[in-house]
Structures are given as C-alpha cells and as structure tokens.
C-alpha positions in Angstrom: -30.0 27.7 29.1 -26.2 28.1 29.4 -24.2 30.1 26.9 -20.6 29.0 26.7 -18.1 31.8 26.1 -15.5 29.5 24.6 -15.7 29.2 20.8 -15.8 25.9 19.0 -12.2 24.6 18.8 -10.9 23.9 15.3 -7.6 22.1 14.8 -5.4 24.6 13.0 -2.2 22.6 13.3 -0.4 21.4 10.2 -1.0 17.8 9.2 1.5 15.2 10.2 4.4 14.5 7.8 3.9 11.1 6.1 7.2 9.4 5.1 5.3 7.4 2.4 4.7 10.6 0.5 8.5 11.0 0.1 8.9 7.5 -1.4 6.0 7.6 -3.9 7.7 9.9 -6.4 10.7 7.5 -6.5 8.7 4.4 -7.4 9.1 4.8 -11.3 12.9 4.8 -10.9 13.3 2.2 -8.1 10.9 -0.4 -9.4 12.7 -1.2 -12.7 16.1 -1.2 -11.0 15.0 -3.7 -8.4 13.3 -5.8 -11.1 16.5 -5.9 -13.1 18.5 -7.0 -10.1 16.0 -9.6 -9.2 16.0 -11.0 -12.8 19.8 -11.1 -12.7 19.8 -13.0 -9.4 17.3 -15.5 -10.7 19.2 -16.0 -13.9 22.4 -16.5 -11.9 20.7 -19.1 -9.7 19.3 -20.9 -12.7 22.7 -21.0 -14.5 24.5 -22.1 -11.4 22.0 -25.0 -10.8 22.2 -26.2 -14.4 
C-alpha cells in the first residue's frame, strides 16, 4: 500500500468577484426610475398617436 506524502489540496483562494452582487443593492432605486421613464415614453407615444 502506498502512502502519499502530499496532503489533500484544499482551495484556499478567495471566491471570484461577481459583478451582479454590485448591482443588486441598486435595484430598489433603479427600478422605479426606469418604470417612470417607461410610463412617460408610453404616454408620449399614446398622445402623439391620438
């Protein structure tokens, strides 16, 4: 039976940086602003077509 002198390797590196995690805290501010802009554009299109 062979006895390996190398210990089991464990990944001790830091996890990769996820850019999505930077965006998630901004969702409560960005979503209403984008919704308001979208409603304004839809209302503008409806008035211009009428």
